C-alpha positions in Angstrom: 0.0 0.0 0.0 2.8 2.4 0.8 4.3 1.8 -2.7 0.9 2.4 -4.3 0.5 5.7 -2.5 3.7 7.0 -4.1 3.1 5.4 -7.5 5.6 2.6 -7.4 4.3 -0.6 -8.8 7.2 -2.8 -7.8 9.2 -2.8 -4.6 11.4 -5.1 -2.6 10.7 -5.9 1.0 13.9 -5.7 3.0 12.5 -5.6 6.5 9.2 -6.9 7.7 8.0 -6.4 11.3 4.8 -6.1 13.3 6.3 -4.2 16.2 5.6 -0.5 15.9 8.8 0.7 17.7 10.8 -1.4 15.3 8.9 0.0 12.3 9.6 3.6 13.5 13.2 2.8 14.1 13.5 1.4 10.5 11.7 4.4 9.1 14.0 6.8 11.1 17.0 4.8 9.7 15.8 5.6 6.1 14.7 2.0 5.3 11.2 2.8 4.1 7.8 3.7 5.2 5.2 2.1 7.5 1.4 2.1 7.9 0.7 2.7 11.6 -2.4 3.3 13.8 -3.3 7.0 14.4 -2.5 6.6 18.1 1.2 6.0 17.3 1.5 9.6 15.9 1.6 10.8 19.5 4.9 9.1 20.1 6.5 11.9 18.0 9.7 10.0 17.2 12.4 12.5 16.1 13.4 12.0 12.4 10.1 10.5 11.4 7.4 12.4 9.5 3.8 11.4 10.0 1.1 11.9 7.5 -2.6 11.1 8.2 -4.1 9.4 5.2 -7.2 11.0 3.8 -10.2 8.7 3.1 -9.5 9.1 -0.6 -6.0 7.5 0.1 -7.5 4.6 1.8 -7.2 1.1 0.3 -9.0 -1.9 1.6 -7.0 -4.8 2.9 -7.7 -8.3 3.8 -7.1 -9.2 7.4 -7.0 -12.7 8.8 -7.5 -13.9 12.4 -5.6 -16.9 13.6 -5.3 -18.7 16.8 -4.4 -22.1 18.2 -7.4 -24.5 18.3 -5.9 -25.9 21.5 -6.2 -22.6 23.4 -8.7 -23.1 26.2 -9.4 -19.3 26.7 -13.3 -19.0 26.6 -13.0 -15.4 25.3 -11.1 -16.6 22.3 -13.8 -19.2 21.5 -16.5 -16.6 21.8 -14.6 -14.3 19.4 -14.0 -17.2 16.9 -17.8 -18.0 17.0 -18.6 -14.3 16.4 -16.2 -14.1 13.5 -17.8 -17.2 12.0 -21.4 -15.9 12.4 -21.1 -12.3 11.4 -21.5 -11.8 7.6 -19.6 -8.5 7.6 -16.4 -10.5 8.6 -16.6 -12.7 5.5 -15.2 -11.8 2.1 
């Protein structure tokens, strides 16, 4: 999505992380860009420029939920059941 926003149709992924502090450190080091939640903008990391995306810039993405079927947590099982029943969570 970042590449599409700047009009690049091909890119090479050199670093991939799900940890926001690591993303910001990589961005600060000049190793690319990252999509982050709005709340992270308040961290104000020096050397990182933040830009809120306008709705016109938004792209839809496919998200997947995953979990261990052996996990005994009852909350997890209620969430999994809700994801299965709710039509808005299906493609």
